[in-house]
N, C-alpha and C positions, 0 to 999 in steps of 0.2 A: 810308280811300284807294282809291282805284280806278284801277289800274295798265291801260296805256294795250292791255296783250293783253288785258283783259277786255271792254273797251271802246273800241274803234277809234278811235273820233270822239271829239272833244275837245268838240262841243254834247252828247253821250252822259253822258260822262265829269262833266260838268259838272249838265247837268240827273239825274242822280246826285244830287252831294252836293248842291244842292237840297232835293231830299229827304228824304237823313239830315237835312240842318239844322232841318227843317220835322218832320216825327215824332220826333225829339229832341225836339226843346222843348213838346211835350207828355207828354213821360216826366219833366225833369228833378225835378219833383216825388217822383215814383216812385225815382228813384235816386240811389246812393253819391255821394257829391263826392268824385269822381274825375274822373282823364282817361282816352278809354274811345276804343277804335280802333273802329271799322267799316273793314272790309274787302273788298269784292271779292275774293271765291271762286270762284264757275263767271262766265264769259262770256252775253253775254243775245244771243243770238244775229240776225245782222242781216236773215237770211230773213225769221221770224219775226215782230222789231219791226222792221220795211220804217225809219218815221221815226224819228231820236233821240229825236223827245220825242215822239211818237205816246201816246195815251191810255194806250192796251193797256200798255204797256213801264212812264210814270207805275205807271200802278195794280198792277205786277205788281213792281216795285218798291218801293213803298207798301205792298204783305198782306210783304210777306220783310223789311223792315222793323219793320212794326209785331211781327209772329211776335216778329221780335231781341230790341227793347227789351221783350216781355214779360218774356220769357222770361228777361233781365237783371235786372229790377225786380220777377223774384221774390223774396222772402225766402231765405233758402236753409235748405230742412232740413237738420238735425244730426244725428246718430246714433252 
C-alpha cells in the first residue's frame, strides 16, 4: 500500500507499485505461498527526489524493496 500522505503524486505512487511488482516477481520462488502486504511507512522527500519517476527514486525504492524481500525470504530460525 502506498498512502497518499507518504507519496503525494499519483505518478510516484504508481512508480513505487510497479517497483514492488517487479522486485516481488524475482522472489516468488523463495517466498511462502501467502498474501504479502508491502506498506510504505515513510515519505520520499520531494526535495531529494524532484522527479516522480527519477532514477535516484527508482534506485532508492528498489534497494529498500530488495532488503525487505530478502528478509522475508529468509527461513525462520527457531530457538
